[in-house]
Structure formats: C-alpha cells, structure tokens
N, C-alpha and C positions, 0 to 999 in steps of 0.2 A: 592595440586589441580592446574590443568593447566587453564591458563587463557590466554586470547591474549588480549594485551595491545599497548597503543600508549603514549610517553611521549612527543610528540611534533605533530600537526596538519600536515598534508600532505597528498601526494598520500598513499592510505591503503597498497600498496604492498612495499613502502619504510620505511614507520613508525611505522607498526604493528609488533608485536614480540610476541612469545611464552615464557611464562615464568611458574615457580612454585610459587605458594603462598600458605599462610595457609587457611584452609578452615574457612569461615565467621561464626560468632556465630551471632545467630538472637537477636535481641532486643525483650523484653516481647510481644511487639504487631504485631512483625514477625514472618514468617514462612520461613524455609530455604528449598529450592528447588535444587534437583539434576537435572540440566539441560540435557535434551536428544536431543532436536533438536532446530535448530534457522534456519531463511531463512534470505537471504541477502536481503536487501531492498535498493534502492536508498538513502534513509535517512540515512543507515548505512555509506554511503559510504560519502555522503556531512558532516555528523557528524565528520567523522575521518578528513576530509579535512578541517574542520572549518567553514563551510558554511551552516550551519543548522540553525534553529531557537533557538535550545540549544547549549550554549556554553559549551565545554567539560571543567570538573575540572581534570586537569592533575598531575597525568598519570590516563588514564580512560582505561576501557575496550571498546569495541565496541559493537553494536548491541542493539536494541529497543524491538525485538520480540522473543518470544520463549515458548517451552512446554517444562514439566518435571515432576517431581513426587516429594511430599511433603517427606523431609527426617527428619525434625524437626518440629513440630507444634509451635504455639504460645502459649502464657499463657492459653489462655481460651480453647484450642485445638479444635478451632473452625474448623480446617480442619484437619482430621485425617492422620497420618502419611500413606503413601503409596498411596495417593489420585492423581491421575493424573490431572494436571492443565496447564491450558493457560494463560499467563501473558505478560505484557509489563513492561520494567524496563530499564534504562540507565546501557548497559553494560552487554549483555547476553552471550557474547562469552567467557564463563568460565564454570567451570564444577559445581560450587555450588554458589548460590546467594541468598540474603536474601531480603524479599519482604513484605511489609504490607500485613496481611492476608485478608483484606477487598478488596485488589486490585488483588487477583488470582480468576480465573475463572476453576470451575471443568471441565475438557475435558468431552464431552459426550461420554455415551458408544458407541463402535463402530468406533471411530473415531481414527486413527492413528496420532502418534505424529509429522511425517512427513506434514499431514494435518494440525494437530493442530496447529503446529508453525507458519502457515500463516493464521489462522482463524480468525485473529484478525484485524490488519491494513488494509490491501486492502479491505477484504469484508466489514467490517465496515465503510471504508471510502466511498465505494460504495454506499453502503445502505443509509448512512448519507447525500451523496449528493443528490440521488435522492429523499429523503423525503423531503430535505428542498429545492429542486429546482423550485419546483411549476409546475413540467412537469405534463401534464395530458394525458390519453390514447389518442394515435393519433398525441402527438406532436412529434417534432423532437430533439434529442439530438446529437451535433457532439462530439466526444470524440477524442482527439489527443494522439498520441502514444497508437493507438486501440489494438496493440498486445501486449502490456505490461500487465502483470499479473492484474494490476487494470482495464486495458481496456476490458481483457476478462471477468472478473465479472460485469462490468458494463453493457455489451452486454447482458448477462444472465440475470441479475436481471431485466433491462430495459423491456425485451422480456415480462418478467412475468406482468409486468405491461401495455403492449400494447403501448409502446413507441417505435417510430422508431429511428434508431441509424444508424448515420454516422460515421465512424471514418477514421483517417489516418494512413497509413502505409508508409514505406520506400522501402519495398521490394515486389513484386507481389507475391511470393511463399506464403506469410502471408496472402492473400485474401481467399484462401480456406479455412483455418482455421478459420477465422472469419465468414465468410459465413455460415460454419456449426454452428457455435455458435449462430447465429440469425441476424447477421449484416445485415442492408438494403442496405447500402451504403458503398462502401471502397474507397479511393482515396489515390492513390501513389503520394504522393507530389514530389518524385523526377522526376516523370513524367509529371504529370498532373496538371492543375491550378485549387487548389482547391477552390475558390470562384466562378468560372465559371462552375464546376461540381456540387457544391452544389445549386446555383441558379438555374440549370437547373432541378437536379433531386428531389429537395425538395420543388416545388412550392413556390420562393422565399425566401428560408434560413430557418435556423433552430431557435428554440424558446429559447434553451440554449446550452451552450458551457461548457464542463468539460475540463479545459487544463492543462496537466502535463507537456507541454513544453517550454513555453515561448518563448520569443526571436522572431525571423522572423515568425516563424511559428503561434506564437500566436497573432500576428498583423493580419497575413493572414486570421485567424479563425475568429477574432473580427469581419472582414468584412462580414461574412458569415450568422451574426446575422439579424432577421428580426426586423423591428421596436418594439422597448419597450423589445428587448431581452437581455438575461443577460449571462455572462461569468463569470464562477466558477474557479476561479485559485488555484491550489494545489500543483503544482509542478514545477520544474523549472529544467527539465531534460539537457536543452542546456545551463544552466549556464549563460545565458543572459535575462535580462529584456525586457518586451514587449515595443516596442516603440509605445505607445498609439496614435491612430488618434482622434484628439480631436474633430473634425468635425463630425466623424461618431459619437461620443458618444452624441455630441449636438443634430444633427439634425436628429436622429434615435432614440434618448432617450434611449442611452443603459446603463446598469450598468454592472461594474467590481467589483468583490468581492472576497475576500480570502475564502478558509475553510481550516481549520486544525481540524483534528480528536480529538485532546485533548480538545480543547474548545468545539466543539462539544457534546462531552461526558460530560464534565462538566456542560453543559446547560440542560441536561436531569434530570427529575427526575427521582427516583427508578423504577417506573412501565414503563417508556417509556425505560430505559437502558436495564431492563430485556426482553422487547419486541423485542428491535434490536438484542440482543445476540440470544434469541430463534427463531428470523426468520432468521439470518444469519446461525445459527448453523444448523436448520432444511433444508434451500436450500443445505449444504454442505452435510449433512447425507444423504439425499434422492437423491443426484446428482442432482437435478434441476439446481445447480450452482457446476461446476467442477473447480477444481484448478489441474495446472498442475505441475510436479516436474521434472525438467531437470537432476539433477545428486545430489548425496550426497556424503559428505567427510565426514571424521573424523576430529575434531577440531583442532588436530595440523597439517593437511595439509589444513589450511585456505589460505594459498598462491596459491595452487592449485585451491583452489575452488574460488577465486578471479579471477584467469585465465579465469576459466569457464564462471563466472559471465560476464565478460567483452566480450564474444565471440558474434559477430554478428549474429543476425538469431537465438538466443536462445528463444525456446518456452515455459520454465517452470521456476521453481524457484532452485535455487542453494541452497542445505541444509547443514547445518553443524551439525554433530551429536556425541553424547558422550555416 
C-alpha cells in the first residue's frame, strides 16, 4: 500500500515522503479500513512540525481525520465488511489503517466521503465549544480566523441558537461569504482596530471568545470581553503564545481556558456522545450547516495538495483521496 510518512519533524513539504508498505493486519479488537478520503487540518501540519500536543512516534504517517470503508472486521464482526465509516487516528495519510472497532462511526446514508472526512474534528469542536461556553440566545461570541473551516461552522451553528457572531478576517473579500453564512459583525484586522469596532457595535463587548490564532491577535481579542467574560483557546495558528494582560484579567474578572476535542469527548457519557454526533450529522445532512471543499488530490500528489492548502484566500478544505 501507499503511505505518506515522515522520519523527522519539520516543514511538511520537506520531511514528508511517499513510500510503499505492507498492508497492516488488524488485532482481534480492530477493524481494517481502506481509507478513501482525508482532509488537511492545521493540527496535521503542526503534528508534522513537532508542535502539536501529541508527540509523533517516528517514523509516523501524517493526518488525524478520515473516511473509508471496512476492509476487514474485528473478531466480533461488530462492523461488517463494506460499511462506510468516519474515524480519527494518528496517521491517516495511508491507503489502509487498523483502528479499534469501538472508535469508528458509520457514515450516515447520503453523506459523501469528501464531507464525511471532515465531519468529525471541526464540526464537533464547534458543537462542543458552543455547548460548554455558557452562551445564551442574544449573547455575543467573537471568533478569530472567522473564514477558517472551523469559523464558518461556528457561525452557522451559533445562528441556529440565536447567538450573535463577530469574527475577524484579514481580507475584505471574505466578508461577503461570512455575512451570507450569518455573521453579524466582521472585522478586517489588517485595516480596523478590533477593540474599537467591537465596543461600538456590540454594546460594550462580547461574552465569549473562541480563539484559534493566539499571539497578538489573541491579546487584542481578550480586550474585547465584557466583565466576567471568557476566552476559550483551541488553536495557535500564529504559532505564538498570547501575551496576557494581567490587569484585564484581574479588574474585569476574566477567564481564559483551553479546549481540546479529545478531552471534551472523553468526558461525555454515551448518551451525550451519541447526541453530539446525531446533532452534527443532522446539521451536515440537512445542509443547515455546510462545509466547503477547495480541491481534491490523489494521496500520491500530497505535495501539490499541501501547496493548495497554503494558498492565501482559500475558502474550503483540501482533500486527499484514494
């Protein structure tokens, strides 16, 4: 089988390589999946660079999220051969992978592999952060990197709950797209002062911030919170830590907390987990929430896919198919 691996951490275009490898044999509790589609997420890039919360065991394949079809079932035959599935695992940029049977989710009828492979990480992160944020109908949330795949999902899900959404962008052409999705306020941080606009347009600030960027933008966003507001940090696109203003935290009684989907899912009981998947999949199937696809590439053209991923102004996911 073909697989994309790296033997040392570094820039993906420099350290990733395509190789042939034996098809893996599943353990009794595992299923073997023929992987059909994987999307490229920021976490994939950070993992290859050695900057993610999970340290790669080298050599390693890249990628965490994918869709495929069961090629060999576990010893209990809990998921029949031929079943289309969604899953997460470490190293999905390969043609076959073995995963514990209890960790795969049957793909809903009518959902394409290109949608299914991005139906887990970003949609469930958006869902989970909204559920745990304490936001109520009529409240304001500020989303940094509003034009990202995650940002567009939060906008759409928040509107289902009657939550007002402000978001940051770096290009004016992204404003129309986000307005059409339901964003109430869009600030181009390359041109406008974030705090000034937020304070003028939201009656004194936002209740919660979902920050994907960190760095200086994260610090500027923090200043946009109302007293007793909360910043939920889940990404570091700037690759720089937030320089926190201690005075703001103290005198406005602000909270800053992290959010990681893995921890969130582990803390849900079975009923809550099933409800999360049911809600997210229903959103996607009914197109109440839409995801965008920029381009698809065969697995062996991963370098071209990475170049597409890095293009400025990209408005959809780059998918690796096989």
